[in-house]
N, C-alpha and C positions, 0 to 999 in steps of 0.2 A: 653698675652692678643693678642686675634686676632687683627690684622691691615686689612687686605684684606682676600678674599675667592671665590676659582674658584673650580669648578666640572668639568671634563674632561668627554667625553664619548667616552671611552677607551674600544672597545669591547671586549680585552684581559682579562680584569677584569670585573666579571659577573655585578656589579653597577657601575663601571666606577672609577674614583680615585676622591678625593677630598685634595686639596692643600692648608695650610692655613699660610698666611704672618703674622709673629707675631711682635710685639711691640723690641724683642730683636735682631731681624735677623736674624731669623732661619724661614724656609718654612718647614712645617711639612706636609708630607704628609699619609693621611688615604685609607683601604681599606671599604667603604659603606657596602661591603657584610657580614665583620665580625663585623660590629656595629648592624647590622639587626642580626644575628645569635649568639649576645650579647657573644662573645670571648672577651676574655682576652685583646690579643694581635692585638688590630685594626690599630697600626701605621707601615706602610711599610717603609718610611725612613724617613728623616731630614737632610737637609743641611743649613749651616750658610753662604752666598755668600756675605751679605752684614754687614755694619757697623751700621745701625742703623735700624730704622721701616723698614719692608716690605710694602709698602704704597702700591703696586698693582700687582698684579696674574694674569694670565688668561692662561689656555691651550688653546691649538692650537686646534680650530675649524675642521681641515681638518682628516680625517678619517686616513689617512696613519701617519701622525704626531699627531696623538691625544695626545701622552704621552709626548709632548715637553711642556715643562712650562715656560715663561715668565715674571721676575720679574724684581720691579723696585722699588727703596728703598728710603727714604729720605736720603741717603748718594748723591745720584744724578747715580749712577751706575745701569745700567742692565744687567741681567744675563739670561743664556739660558739654562735648566737645560732640560735632557732628562730624565724619571724615568720608562723608558721599564724594565729595571733591577732595580726596588729600591735601592736593596741594595747596589749597586754598583754607584748612582747618583753623577755626579761631573758638578758642574755648567760650563757655557760656557760663556765666552765673544763674545760679537756680533760682535767686532771690532777687528781687528787683533790687534793694539797697544790700551789698554782699556784707557787707560792716555793721550791722541792724542784726540779724538772725545769724550765727555762727556758733559752730562747736571749740570749746574753751580749750580741748585736747587734742591733739592726734587721733585723725579718723584709721579706725583698725577694720571696718567695713562696710561696702557700698553692695546693695541688693534693689534692683530694677523687681517692681511688682509684678505677678505673672497674670494678672489680669488685665491692666489698666496700663496702655506705654509711658505714658505723663506721670506715673507714682515712682519714687526713688526712695530708699531709704536708706539712713549713713547712721553706722553705731560708731563712738567715739571712747576714748579713754576715761574720757570725761564722766562718765555714767549716764550720759543721754545718747535718746536714737530720735532722728527726725525724719519726720517722714515728708517729703517735699513735693509740691504740689507743681509740675512745670510749667502748666498750663498759665496758673494764676500767679505763677512767678512769687510763692510765698510757701512757708512748710505750715502744712497742713495737721499737723500734732506734733508735738514735743513728749517723747516717753522719758520719763526720768528714775532710772530704778535703782539711782544710789551705789552701782557700783562698775568698775571698768567692765565695758560693753568689748566682747572680743569679736563676734559677729553676731548680724543680724542675716534671718531668713525668712522667704514668704512661703505660704501654701502652695504648693504647686498646682492645687486645683480650685483653691478659695483665697482670694485677695484679699479678706480680710481678716486672717491669723497670719500672726508675726510670732515669731520666736526669738527671742537674744538671747545669746551667751553671755556669762559672765567671767571675767577674766581676773576676779580676786581672788586669794586663795584662800582667804579668810570665809568667803561666800559662795564658791563654785555652784550658781545655780542655772538652772534653764529656765527660762519663763515664757509662755507663752498665754498672747494676748488674743481677745477677740474684739479688735477694733469697733466693732458694734454695740458694744455693749459700755465699753470702756479703756478708756486709755489711759489710766492710773492703777486699775487694780487687774491684774493677770488671771486669767482664767484658770492656770494652775500655774505651778513651782514643781520641776522633778531637779530631784536630787539623788547622786549615784557617786557624781566625782569628791574626791578630798581636796585634790588643787586645785587650780586654772581650768574652765574650759578652754582649748586653743581653739578649735574647732567645729564647725556644726554644719552637718547635711539635711535634709529634707528629702527624704525618699519619694522620687516622682512617679513611682507603681503603687506606693501604699501610704496614704498621706497619713497614717497612722502611726506611722515609724523613722526615725530618726537615728543618726548615729552622730557619736560625738568623740574626741579624745582629749585628753587634758594633760594638765603637768605631770599629775600621778602614774601614768604610762599605763592609762586605762583607755580603750577603744569599746565604747559600750554602744550596744542598740537598746532602743526606748519602745517602748508601746506609750501612746500618749493616749490611748484609752485608759490605759493604770497608771498612767504619771509614773512610772518606773523602769528602770535597766530589764530589759527581759533575756539579756545574752553579753557576754565579754566576749571581746574578739581577743585570740592568743596574743599575747607580748611577746613570747619567745625570738619568734624567727624577728620583730623588729630589732630586739635585743643581741641577739647572737653575736651579732658582729662586733659589739664592744665588748666581747670575750676575747682575750688573747690568745689562750689558750685552744681557740675551736676554729676552726675553717669558717669562712663564709660561704653560706647557701650557696648553690649552682642554680641555676636559674631554672632546672625542671622540678629541682624539691618543692615539696609542698610548702605552705606559709605556716601550717599548725595544722596541729591535729583536730581543734574545735573549728578553727575557721574555714576548712574546708578552702584553703585559697586557689586558685588556679594556677598558680606558679610565680616566680618572682624575675623581673627585668631590670635590666642594669647591674654593673659590678659593682661590689661594695668599695668604701671609701671610709678613711678615717675624717675625723672632724675637723682637721685640720684646712684638708680643702676647701670641707665646706663655709668655713670661715670659723670663728671662736662664737657659738653658741651661748647663751646666758644661764647662769646657774637656776636649776630646779628644784633645789633642796636635794639635790644628790651630785656629785661629783660628777658620776661619770652619766652623761647624757646624748652619749652618740648613738644610740637606736632607741632614741624617743619618736614617736609619732607626733607630729604638730598638725596633720590636715587629715581629715575623709573626705571622701566623696563620692557619692550614689552615681553608677552610670546612667546618663540621660536613655541609652538603651536597650540595655542589658539587665532585664531582673532581675535580685539578687544581687548583683555584682557589686564590692565596692573597692576602691582605689585610695589607699593611702601612701602618706611620704612622711618619711624619718628625717632625723639628722644627721645621721650615715649616707644621709642622697643616695637613700633606696625607693624604690617605689615599689610598693606590691596589691596585686587585685588579687580581691578575694571574693569566694562565690559563697553565699551565707545562707542559700537557700535550701539547702540540707540542715540547719544549724538549728538544734532542738533546744526552743526555748520556753522559758517560764511563765509566759502568756497563756498555752496553752491555744492559740489562735492561727491557723494559716494564714501568712502573708496573704494580701489582696492579689496579688500577681499571680499567686495558684487558682486562684478563681476564672472561672473558663470565662470569655468575655462575649461569647455565644454558643449557642447549644442547640440540637436539634434531635429527634428521638421519633421512631415512628410507630405508630399506636394501632391496634385493631381496628379494621373499619376502613382502610384507606386514611388514616388521622397522622396529620403531621403537627407534630407540637414543637414548636422555636422559643429558643430566646433571646435575647440583647439586647442594645441600644444603637442609638445613631452615635453617640459620644460617650467617655466615662463620666459627664457629667449628668447625662440622663438616666431618667428613672429605667429598669430592668422591664421590657414589654415581653409578653408571656403571649406567644398568636397558637392559635389551634387552625389548623386548617385540611383542606381536602384533597389528596394526591392523586391524580389518574394517571398512572404510568404507561398501563397499555389502554388507549383508546378505542384502538378497532376492536380489541374483544367486547370494551362496554358497549361499542356500536353492534357490533355482531349479534350478540347476547339478547340487547334490548329489541332489535329488529325481531329478532324468532321468538322473542315472548309475545310481542306485539301481534304476529303471525298467530303465536298460539288463541292468545285470547280472540282474535276476529274469527278463530277458525271453532270456534266455542258454541255450536248451531245442532242443525239436526246429523246423524250420523253422517246422510247423504254428501249433505254440505261440507262437513269436517273433512270427507276421503277427496273431495273435489280440491279443497283449499291444500291440502298436503301433499296432493299430486301436483298441482301447480307450483307447490313452494321444491317439492322435488324437481321437477322439470327444468325450475329455473338454476336450480344449485348445479343438475347436472349442467347446463350450458354456460357457466362461468368455473367449472370445476379446471382447477390447476393440473393435471396429470390423467391419465384414461384409467384407470383403479379408481377414483373416485368420482369419475364421468358415469363409467358402467353400474357403479354400485347405488348411485341414485337413479339412474336408470331401469334399473332394477327394483326400486324400491315403489319408482312410479309406477312400473307396474303392478306389482304390489296392490297398489290401490284401488286395484279394478274392484268392481261389486261383484262380478259374477264367474265363473270359468273360463264362458266364453269372451269376455273382457279379457281374461288374464292371458287367453291363448294369445288373441291378437297383439296382446301389449308385448308379452315374450318374445313372440317371433319375430317383431320390430328391433327388438333388442337384440337377438342372435343374428340380426341382419339377414332374416328373409319374410320380409313384408310380403302379406297376400299380394297386394293389389301392385306393386313393384315388379316381383315376380310375374305376374300374368302379364304385364305388359313388356319385361322382355322377352318372356317365349311368343307371342303374340308378333313382336318386331321378326325374330329367327324365323317363322314360318312363312311370315310371309316375302323372306328374300332368299328361302327355298322353293318356296311353291313360283312365286313369280320370275325370281333373278332381279339382280339390281337393272336399272334403266342405263342403255351403255351410250345415252349420250347425255348423261350427266356425270359429270366428275367430284370426285370427291376433292376434298384439300389437299391430301397426299397427293394423289393423282396430277392434279393442278399444279404441283412442286415438284413433281417429278415428270411433267413430261417433256417433252426432247423436239426438238426441230426437225425437217422431213431431211433436212442436210444431214444431219446428224445419225439419221436412221439408216441413210445410203452408205453411209462413212462402216456401218456398223456390220452391214450384212454384207458388205462386199468383201471382210475381211477371211481370212482362210479359215478359221476357227467356226464363221459362221456357216461356212460350206457343208460342215461336219454334224453342226447341230439340224441341217436340213433334211441331209438325206436321213437321219435316226427318226425325223419328224417323218418320214415317207410310210414307216413301217407300221405306224400308228393307224388305226381308224378314225375319223373323227365323230362316228357314231355307234362306237363300242367303247362302253367302259374299261379301266385300267384292268379290272378283273377278269375281262372275257366275256362280261354277260350282261345285260340292260339294267341290272340291278345290281347293286355293291353285296347286299345279300342272299341274291341267287345262287343255288350251286348248281352242279355239272347232275343230271337227271342218274339215277341208278338205272340198270336196265331189267327189265322186268317189275320193278315197283308198280308201275302203273297198271298191269295186270291182276298184280297179287290185291292192289287196293279195290277193283273192282269186283273179283271175287268173294273176297270179304263183306263188302258193300250189300254184295246179293244175297249173301245166305243171312244179314243182318248180326253180322258181327264185329259191332263197332270195336273194341276191346281189339282184334287180329288188326283192323285196319290202322290202328294207333300205332302198333307195334312196326307194322311195316313204313308207315310214316316217318316212325322215329329211326328206323334203320336207312332210309335215305335223306336224312336230315332234312324231311318237310316237316320242319315245328309247329309253321303257322297252320298247315295242313291237321296235324296230330291234335291240335288246338279245337278247332272246328269239328273234325270227326268227336272228339272227347264229349264234348258239349251235347251230342246228338245221343249220346251212348248211355246216358242218366248222369245223376249228381257223383255219384261216387264214383264212375270213371271219370268226369272233368276233376274231382279234386288230385286222383290220383297223378292225373295227365299235367295238370298245374307244378307237382312236387317233383312230377319226372321232370320236366321242361326247366323249372327254375335250378334242380341241383346241377342240370348237366349246363346251363348257360350262365350261370353267378357266374364263375372264373372268366368268361368273355366278356361278362355285361355287368358290372360293379353294383350300378344299380338297382339287379334284380335281386339283390343283398335285400335289399329294404323288402321289394315286394313281397318276397318270401318270408321276411319277417310278419309284414302285415297281415299275409295270407292265413301264413300257419299261427300266427297267435303268440310267436316268440321272440317278443319283444326285449323281454329280460336277457335271454339269450343273446341278443343284437347287441344288447348294450354291454355286455361284459366283454363282448370279444369287439366291439368296435375302439377306432384309432381314438386315444386320448386327445392325440393334437386338433381330430377334429370335434371336439364333445360340443360343441355350438349345434352341429349339423346333427350329432345324435339327438342333442335336446329337442331340437326342432321337431323330429321325425316323433318322439315321444309326446309333445305336445300336441301333435297331429292325430295320432293315432291310440293314443289312451284316454283311458278314463280319468275323471279327476282323482281318483284315490289310487289308481295306479300310477298315474302321471307322479304323483307325491313320495309314490315308494320308489321308482324307477330313478327320477331325479335323484333324490337324496343320495342311493347306490352309485349313482353318476359322482356324485363330491365326492365320497369315501375312497372313490378311484383315483380321482385324481389328487385328493389330501395322500393315501398313501404311496400311491404307483409313480409319483412324476412331483410331490410335494408342490403341489401349485394350490398355497391354500386360498387365496385370491379366489380364482376360479371357482375352485370348490366352495366358499363363501356363496357365490352367486347363484349356484345350484341347491343349496342347503337355505336360500332364502325364497327360491323358484318352488321349492318341496316345503315350504311353511317350516323348515324345523329350524327356528331361530335360536334355541339353543348352541348348534353349531354356530350358526352365524355368528353370533356373540360373544364367542371362546374366541374366535376367529378376529374380530374387533377389539377384544378385551386385550389380546396380543398386542397390536396394532397401539392400544392406548397404553400398555406399560413402554411401549418403546417411548414415547411423548418423555418420558422425566429423562435428563441426559447426567448423570455426576459430572461435577465441572471444578474441581479442589474439593475443599470443604462441604460446597452447596450441591444444591441441584436445581435444574432448569428445566423446566416446563415447557413444551413445546406448546404455546395456547392453541395455535389453529388447528394443530389437528386434535388437539383433546377438545375443541370445540366441535369439531366435526363428529368427533366420536359420542358426543353427547345429544346433538340433534338427529344424528342417525337413530339410536338408542329409543329418544323420545319420539320420533315420527312413529317407530313400531310400536311405539307402547298404546299411541291416541288411535292410530288407524286397524289395529286388530285387535286393540284390549290386552295387551301383553305383558304381564302383570310378574312374571317369574323370573329370579333372577340366573343369572348366567353360572353354568357349573366352573368355569376356570376361576380360582382364587378361593379362600376361605369365604370371603363377603360378598362372592360375586360383585357386581355392580355398583357397590357400597365405594371402594376405595378410589375408583373415577371418580364418580359424584362428588363426593365429598374435597375430592381433592378439585374440582371444577368450582364449587361452591369455595374455597377459601379462597380461589385466586379472583374470583366474583368480589368478594369481601377485600379481599389489600385492594380493592378499586374503588371502595365507597358504596359498590350496590348490595346496600342490605338487604332490600329485599327482595333482590333477583336472588342472590344467593341464599335466601330463607328459601327458596322455592324449591331450588335446586338440590337443597341438604334434607326437604323432609323426609320420613321415613318411609314413605314407596320409593324414593329415588335414592338416598345415601345409604337407606337401611338403619340397623339398630347397633352398629358396630358402635363401640366407646368412642371414637374421632367423631364420628356422625354426631354422637349424642352432647358431647361438651361443644362443637361446632353449633349446633342447633340454642343450647343455654348461652353461649357467648351473643352470639347474633342476636337474639332477642332481648337481652340486655342492654345490646350496645343499638339498637334501632330507638330514635324517639316514641314517646311514648303516644303521640298524634299518631302515628303509622305502625304501631302496633297492631297485629291480627292475628285474633285466637287466645287463646290462654298459654301461659306460659308453660313451656317444654317442662317434661320430668328433670330433675337435676341429675347429673349424671352418675352423682354417689353416694354412696350409702348412709345413712345418719345414723352415727354411734352414739347413743349415750353417756357421759363420763359422772359417776357416780363415786361421790367421795367417802373413803371408807368410814367405818364409823371406827370412835375407842371401843376398845374389849371392857365387857362391864366392870371384871377386877381391876380395872385402871381407875374407872368411874366413880366406884365405891371407896377405893383408897386416897382419892383426894379431899382432906377434909373441907365440912362447909365452910365457909367465909363471907362476911358481908360485901356487899357489892360496893368495889371501888373507882370512881370514875378519875382515867388518867388526866393528866394536869399538860396543856398546851401551851406554847409562850408565842405570844405576838410582838411585832417588833412597831417599836412608835418612834419618830424622828427626835432624837437629843435636842434638848431647849437649846435656843441660841443659834441654831441653824436655819437658814431656807431654802429650798428648794428651786431653782433656776433650771431652764432649758437652753440645748447648746442645739442651735438649727443645722449646723453641719454634720455635727455625729449623729441626732435625731438620739441624744443623750442626756438623761438628767444628771446635773450637780450642785453641789452643796455648800454655802457660802455660811461662813461663821459672821455673823452680824458687828460680833463684838471686836473681833480681832481681824477682820479682813480676808481671813486665809477660806481660801476653795478647795475643794475638793470633788474627786469623782466618784469614790465611796461614799457609800451613805451611811453619817453617824445614826445609830438605832443603839436604843436603852430595851432590852427582854421585860415583858412582863408578862408572867405567869397566870392564867384563867383555866380554869377546870372545864374537861367538859364531858358530857355524857358519852358512854361509850355506846357505838351503833350496833343495832340489832344486825344477830347475823343472819345472810340471804340465803334463802333455799336452792340448795344445787338444778342445776339446769341444762339438759343436752346438749351438747355440744358438734357439730356438724364435723365429722373425720373425713377425710378424700381417699380414696382408694390409694394405696400406694402408697402414702404421705404421711 
């Protein structure tokens, strides 16, 4: 039968090794992977180092020595057996002379040190605990407690702290030793059981907690800082199977109300199946727990075993303890939080044994925004010169932005803004004509080329590329004109005169003469009646003659003849509408009736034939038509920009800026590139034309957009840039901007602050303490002044304060009795103290809405 069991995390074997201490003195080792594969031969080794039952076994917890097994037996001997080669395993003695140092009684517990792989401790019924040094092959020390040691356990994080459990019913105590200070005097003694302590387990996730179970059927959780139990695991589930009148709990039932058990695993069985347990002071012991172990992986999970062969798992994370201290495994091992100004605060440590470090760093989330905003601010700084130089700098910047724009709308906006940078109306006119695609030099070149072609005709000896590609051979030509279809074409060509235009005259514009027209014209001229001559010319549709005759008849006749000609010919010649509007001075009517799809041509006509004042007025009206009649807000904004109606231009830009904020789930996402474009456009307008007024859109104009932009810069850690764009001129005086300016000022290092502190965004409200009524003051009888007595604590006589380096806490030792304790033994000494004088009230700041 098994007397003890241990499982090694031995990586050389897929599932490690399992060692069982048997009652016949053998130590058998199995390969669990073979068990899982249902192989016939699962046992890999067997040794028999002990003369009696093997009462305790444990594999070394260190990875490099995970194959080394320590075993203790009822014969009082300790053996160390390496199983790296299971077939050739041979037990070794921990001491050079096995008979010189040994336990006088059975060994109940074996525990490897958690920090030093060659140190192992054994606890025996003879009341001693021996710590063995396998390198020196001798005991490091012997701890004599005087009572049966049922179990020993090392601190999971400190290899110099050891706990022993007493298996004596008369003195059921748990002793904590600090081997650095003493191996005889325990650091503290924990008392809470009324009978022997059977099992002890140290929490690997919080070394201030241990779990014990005893013969008194108590399973206790201890807080070593208090040296007392702080929680008792319910024993109802463990003993319920011993009640014959009640059914055994199922696997899904909870293990107890206070325990927070995760569930029960395994079926209930009577004590007879387990063997006959010894008497524990009560005739019915089948449900008593004899073992408690913390989970090495799951914090707050404890496994217990009872004599009815029941294995229980308890989750005590939600247990309400009397210590008032949360377990350390609830503490976050690491954490992070963002702070104002692009700050990132993080804490953590490389391992559990290292001190926690707090780090404050800067995080740049949007590097593109920082780069673009910094470049724009540098350009502004370099442009701070004479007004003419500044306009030139901003014009160059607008040109560069237009060249790198990603869409046509952005490109056209920056081109029109470059044109607005012009020094006078003449330069503005030339620049805007280029924007609408009618640059004077380009148009002159195009017209000159057309005229040369029409007047001289193309050189017949020169073939164009298209003609060269479509040229055919002589054979192909002969084949083409020998077809029947070609004969019909030749007949048709004979009816045409090569010297006569298709219209029947020598000029396409020449009309057939009206009989008698020439005679009437001559008579009118002979009598000097130019008006009658003009009428005859109009009747004969000789419009060019009419214009020449009108010029000879005076200014008024010439004006009426021009108007008459334009009215009659505009339907056939659309360009004459432009001439009519220019000559007649009716450009406003022309603009109102113009096609909005050709708004750029209309804008070019206004540029050429209007003065500055009329141009700004008509360009604004054209923008209104585009916005209201066809809903083209972008083209309308360009017209407003030309008309210097910046309020209306900014209205459109603000609408675009509002679209940069997109709601995603519970938060908002800002299109930083679009917001950057908006800020740059507005800033350029302000600098080059001195525009300072806010836009009409929204309750605060441009303020919210600039405040949002400043917040984005602050989130990247660019506090100085954010301060510049959060200024009152940029972000306005709304509360959001005032709060932002206050936060930016106090977040900026002292060495980089510029100017005085901004006004505090909240009002100060003095808080005055109400005075007692006069009658109440008179009703109190006069008394002599009294001084209250206070007490001071002094260390009790006979005690000395000491310091525990592991817990970083002081403890106290009675030098006379040798008893140590965590609580400070004090005596109270009363001392009179003068009453402090009342302090005058002072005003306190009260925040709006808080």
